[in-house]
N, C-alpha and C positions, 0 to 999 in steps of 0.2 A: 290622525296622529299616529295610530298604530301602524299604518302603512308606511309612513316615513321612517319610523323606528325599525320596522322590518327591513326596508330597503337599505338603511344605513348598516344594519347588522349583516346583511348579505354582502354588501360592498366590502366591509372590513374582513369578513371571512374569506372572500375571494382574494383580497390583497395579501392576507396572511398566508394562504395556501400558495400563492405565486411566489412569495418571498422565500418560503421554506422548501419548495419543490425543487428537486434535482432535475437538471436537463438530461436529455437522452444520453449525451456523451458522458456526463458525470456519473450516471448510473452504470454505463458500460465500463468506465474506468474503475468504479468501485467494485464491480463484478470481477474485473481482472485482478485487482489487488487481493480480493478474497481468494481467487483461484491460485495466485502466487503464494499466499500464506499457507493454504492447504497443501500445495505441491511441495513446499519447503518442509513441512512437517512429515508428509508422506514419502519424501525423497522420490518423487514422481518425475523421472527423467523426461519422459515424453511431454508432459505438461510444462515443465521448466523450459524445455527447448522451444515449445510453441509460444510461450508467453514472452520470451526475451528476444530482443533484436540482435542481429549478428555483431553489431558494434557495441554491445553492452559494456559499460564500465561500472564495476560494482565495488564501491568503497566501504571498507570496514572501519569501525570506530578506532581501531588501533593503527590505522594508516595504510594497511595492506590494500592494494587495488587488484581486482581480478577482471579478466575478460570473460566472455560468455562461457567458453568451454571449461575454464578453471572453476568458475562459479558452479556450474552444473555438476561437474565431477566431484567437487568438494562436498556438495549436498548428498549426492547419490552414494558416495563412498563412505559417508559417516564422519569424514574429517570435520565437517560442520553439521552436527546432528541436532536438529530441533525436535524436542519431545512435545513441546507446545509453544504456540505463539498467540499472544493476545494483543490486538491493536486497539488503541483508544485515541480520542481527540483528533480524528481524521478530518482533513480539509482537502478539497479538490478544486483546483482552478484550471479552467480550460482556456487556452489561447490558441485559436486556429486549430492546427493539428498536433498541438502539444498539450499535455496535461501535467500539472505539477501537483503532487500528492505529498502531504506531510501527515505524520502520525507518530504516536509513541508506541514502542514495541516493548513488551515484556515477554521473555521467553525462558523456558527451562531447556537446558542444553545437555548434551552428553558427547562433547567433542572428543573424538579419539578415546572414548570410554571414560572421560573425566566429566563428572556431573558439574553443572553450574547454572547460574541464572544471569540474564542480561536485561538491562533497562536502557533503551536507546531512543533518541530522537531520530526519525528517518525522513529523508527526502527522496522521493521517487520521481523520475521524469519518464513519461510515457509518450510515444509518438504514434500517430494514427497512420497505418499503412492500409489503404483501401478502407475497409470497414473494421479492421482489426487494430486494437491498441496493443503496442508492444513496449516492454520495458527497455529503455536505452541507457538509463543512468540511475544509480542508487548511491546515496551517501548516508552513513550512520555517524552519529555523535553520541558519546556517552552522556547519560543524564547525570547531573550532579547528585551526589549523595546528600540526603537531607540530614542536617545535624539535629540531634535530639536534645 
């Protein structure tokens, strides 16, 4: 009887681990997302260039669309200055050589010397080029303000 219970427990533990385990690609994309977050806070031009695809389309919550060079320049110049970025509720879905990432972004900003805070829903699309995941699209949507 103890052996059956032990085997059943091991079986359920294995199933649980498989259910919650990230695939190799999901882990790689999560690493890229974290590298992007850090590079945006640090205004790290070399890393931003490395992480983004030449055809990047970067959509802001206010409707402004940037290409790769404009996105990188705005971060590096301080036009879009992130003092901190916190990401929550992240999901990653892999389909072939494409990854779809969704998360919530809360950030302290200092755009052009003007302090602020943003709370956004973000959609990122990453494409795999060889063994490297690159950001090809990003779209932000403002989170609704909770009524008290």
